[in-house]
N, C-alpha and C positions, 0 to 999 in steps of 0.2 A: 522530528526523528527521535529526540531524546525522550519524548513522551511515550513513543512506541517502545523504546528500549526499556523504560521503567515498567511498562505494562506487559512485557513479554510473558511473564509467569502467569498473568491472568488470561492472556490470549490462549496460552497453552492449555489452561484448564477447560477452555471451550473448544479444544481441538482446532485452533486457528493458528496460522503462520503469518508472519509479517515479511513483506518483500518490498523494498524500495526500488523505484524506477526513476531514472533521471536521464536527461539528454547529455550529461557529462560523459567524458571518456573514462575508460576503466582505471587509468592511473589517478585521475582526479578523484574518482569515487573511493579508491583505496585510501588516499590521504584523508578524505572527508570522513570516512568510516572510522579510521584510526583516531582522528582528532576528537570524535565524539564517543569513542569506545563502543561503537555499534557492533553487535554480534549477529545481527540478522543480515541476509544477503541484500546487496544493492546491485541492480542490473543497469548496464549502460545501454541506453536506447537512443543512440545518436541519430538514427534515421527515423525515429518516432513510429516505427511499425506497431509497437504495442499500443500506442494511443489510438490508432485506428481500430484495433481489435477489441478495445474496451469502450469504445464510443467517446473518447476524449477529443477526437478530431472529427466532429460531425460533418464539417464542410471540407475536409481534407487539409485544413490549415492547422498547424501545431497550436496547441493551447499550453501555455507554460505555467499556468497557475497550479496551486496545490489541489489535489483531489484525493479523497480516500475512497477506495473501492473494496467491497467485500464480495468475493466470488465463492459460491458454494462448491461442494464436492463434484457436482455435475458440470461445473464450468459456467454456471449461470450467474450473472451479476445480480446480487441481491440488495446491495447498498451502494450508493454513490453520492458523495457530497463534495461540493467545492469548498475551498478555503482550508484553514487549519482544522484538524480533526477535533471533534468533541468526544473525548475519551469515554465519558459516561454513556453517551449515546451508542458508541461503538460497542462497549461492553454489554449494555442491555440488549442490543441487537444480536450480538454473538450468543448471549445466553438464550434468547428466544430461538435462534437458528439451531443451536445445539439441542434444545428440547424437542424440536421438530424431527430430528434424525434419530 
């Protein structure tokens, strides 16, 4: 999360926005965001409905590992990687995606 916060200005250069999603409740997310000085939105996804819509629960079972997903302006998932994000890869992908539009 801190890495995304550090790179917000770079994401904005490529017309990208960051959004965190967690199964934590809203109050917990508020304290978490404050503790890390996060300025981007965090969504509480307690029922994990967002996971199903972005393919994170292919068998209907919650997956709790980290995943980075980039969705284009049309709502199409263009990038999805498990594990902690590789910021260089994300920025290069966003640059490419921005040049296509």
